[in-house]
C-alpha positions, 0 to 999 in steps of 0.5 A: 755672330747675329741676334737671331730672335729679332725682326730684320727686314727681308725685302721691300714689299714691291720686291716680291711679286705675286707669282714670283720669287726673291732669293736672298741671303740673310744672316748667313742663310739662303732663303726664298720669299714668295707671295701666296695667292692671298697676297701675304708672303712666305719664306722658306730655306732656298734648299731642296731636301732631295738633291739640294738645289735652290727652290728659287731655281723652281717656280711657284704653283699656287701657294706651293714652291716646286723644285725645278730639278725633280719637281718636289712640291713644298708648302708655306711651312716647308713640308713636302706635299708632293713627290712626283712618281710616288704616293709616299712622302718621306716624314723627313721631306721638309725644309725650314720655314720662317715667320714673316710679317708685312707692314709699312711696305716692308717685309719683316723676318724672324729667323730665330725661335719662332715662338718668341716672335710676336707681330706687336714687336715688328718695328713700325714706320707709319710715314710710309702711308702718311700723305704729308710725306713723300718718300723714296727708297732702295737697297744697297749691298754693302761690302762691310759688317752691319755694325759699321754701317750702324756706327756711321749712322749713330755718329753724325759728326762725320756729315760735315766731312763726308757729306759736303756736297749734300747734307753736311753744312760746316764741319765745325757745326757738327763737331761742336754740336750739343749732343745728349744720349738717352738710353731707352727701354729697348734702344737709344736715342741721341739728339744733336742741335746745331744752333745758328749754323749754315744750312747745307746744300740739300736743305737750300735746294729743298726749302726757302729759309727766311734767315741765312742761318738756321737752327738745326736738329738731329734726332737719331733713334737705334732699335736693336738689332739694326734699325736706325731712324733719323729725323732731321730739319731746321727752321730759321734761327731764333724761332723756337725750335728747341721749344717745339716750334718747327712748323714751316721749316725743312723736315726729313725723316730717314729709316735705315735697316742694316740686315746682315747678309754675312759677316762682312756684307750687308743688305742696306735698306733705306727710305728717305721722307720729306714733309711737304705739300701733297701737291708737290709730291712728284716734284719732291720725289724726284728731288729725293731720288737726285739727292739721296742716292749721293748721300748714301753712296758716300757713306757706302764708300766710307764703310767698305774701305773701313772694313777693308782696313780692318780686315788688313790690320784687325788687332789695331787699337781704336781710340774712343771719342765723346761723339762715340757715346751713341754708338757705344750704347748701340753696340752694347745693347746688341752685345747684351742680346747676344750674350743672352741668346748664348746663355739660353742656348747653353742652358738648353744644351745643358738640359738635354744632356 
């Protein structure tokens, strides 16, 4: 069960070329995305209403999609506008269409009640167009429920154990970090401080600190149902990081978007950006491409193994610990949204009886 009245990431913008199509399953629905002649993106159900062949096996014709089986043509709203060999087009000849917004190099999709979709509520990530930040991106298909990935991102005490080769640092520093959790109007924020700690390998590779130990921060923000933004960084110990003096240190921004494919598979879209000199952008990008896939690959191994274990023993009890506060808030928010949608559906059903 998924929250339907929400924006989910469907694709990176450059995955959908003009004149081409992208077939992708999201929230248990097979879709096809394609670019119109004006450059905007449309999304339709990936199924011809005639014989069921995926429309992605056809072709783009101007602003339309043509089925590769019997040539039926559909517009961006999913309406059939041509049936080869006959003038009359059945009124029922249509497929579902979905609201799409492209911004910050991301294609967002709304798969619930289209009347509730507003562009103003699409999550923003302006860093993707900020010349002071250099970023890279990717998408992994992970064999795990999307909320397990969110859990992993919300509780960063795992970093010292899972990511020792990259962003880890000492496990004790993560377990003993000062942590605060704040419920936001539409999400939750976790702030973690690792003061006077040993900088991890990836920080040392990217930045030269003036002291052997650093004051390190982690700021994690969750926006339902599946957006997690993580701002991390470090400066020399004792130089005022907690008071807001973070200039001249190391700074990284991670964007994580967990779009369910099915209940047990997830499109994990991520981008990683580092603050630095624009003239070093090429070198910074190469460094990010070398380090980040290792880090995210380590997370992939963990959550997929977790899903396997949960499937083998779904009724086993789970013990909560203090560091679970953030992920507990995130899950509660999603549960509240699911309950709200279920109640609305129940009310609509009652009205139609």
